[in-house]
C-alpha positions as CSV (number, residue, x, y, z in Angstrom):
1,M,81.2,82.5,82.4
2,Q,84.6,82.9,80.9
3,T,87.1,80.1,81.1
4,D,90.7,80.9,80.4
5,A,94.2,80.7,82.0
6,F,93.0,82.9,84.9
7,H,91.6,80.9,87.8
8,S,90.9,83.6,90.4
9,P,87.6,85.5,90.2
10,L,89.7,88.6,90.9
11,E,91.7,87.9,87.8
12,R,88.7,87.3,85.6
13,G,87.0,90.5,86.8
14,E,83.5,89.2,87.4
15,G,82.1,92.5,88.4
16,G,82.2,95.1,91.2
17,V,85.4,96.0,92.8
18,E,87.2,93.1,91.1
19,D,86.8,94.9,87.7
20,D,88.9,97.8,89.0
21,M,91.6,95.4,90.1
22,T,91.8,93.2,87.0
23,S,94.4,95.2,85.1
24,E,96.6,95.5,88.2
25,I,96.4,91.7,88.9
26,V,97.2,90.9,85.3
27,A,100.2,93.3,85.4
28,I,101.5,91.7,88.6
29,K,101.0,88.2,87.1
30,N,103.0,89.1,84.0
31,H,106.1,89.7,86.2
32,F,106.2,86.1,87.4
33,R,108.3,83.5,85.6
34,N,105.6,80.9,86.4
35,P,102.1,82.5,86.0
36,A,100.5,79.2,87.1
37,L,102.2,79.6,90.5
38,F,100.8,83.1,90.8
39,S,97.3,81.8,90.1
40,E,97.8,79.1,92.7
41,A,98.9,81.7,95.3
42,V,95.8,83.8,94.9
43,T,93.3,81.0,94.7
44,H,91.5,80.3,98.0
45,K,90.5,76.8,99.0
46,S,86.8,77.8,99.0
47,Y,87.0,79.0,95.4
48,R,88.8,75.8,94.3
49,N,86.1,73.7,96.1
50,E,83.3,75.6,94.2
51,N,85.2,75.4,90.9
52,S,86.9,72.0,91.1
53,D,86.2,71.4,87.4
54,R,88.5,74.3,86.4
55,V,90.9,74.7,89.3
56,S,93.1,71.9,90.6
57,R,95.2,73.7,93.2
58,D,94.8,76.4,95.9
59,N,97.1,78.4,98.1
60,E,97.1,75.9,101.0
61,R,100.4,74.3,100.0
62,L,102.1,77.6,99.6
63,E,100.7,79.0,102.8
64,L,102.1,76.0,104.7
65,L,105.5,76.5,103.1
66,G,105.5,80.2,103.9
67,D,104.5,79.6,107.5
68,T,107.2,77.0,107.9
69,I,109.9,79.3,106.5
70,L,108.7,82.2,108.7
71,N,108.7,79.9,111.8
72,F,112.3,78.9,111.0
73,V,113.5,82.4,110.5
74,I,111.9,83.7,113.7
75,S,113.2,80.6,115.7
76,E,116.7,81.2,114.3
77,A,116.6,84.9,115.2
78,L,115.4,84.2,118.7
79,F,118.0,81.4,119.2
80,R,120.8,83.8,118.2
81,Q,119.7,86.5,120.8
């Protein structure tokens, strides 16, 4: 198994449909100022749990932040109506 900067199985292209997506994911990742943040965003908790020796973070923290911001925006819009 390949170990490199990519933490997501989609990014590594471990076979199947993922191989078709690898170049697109790498292209998207190259547009980020912080590629590690992209890897965190696309890493599911179950993948991190199975690969804890190589992956230290998953997308739970970012998901919570996104949900909180979305809740705030919706609440603000409803309040202003």
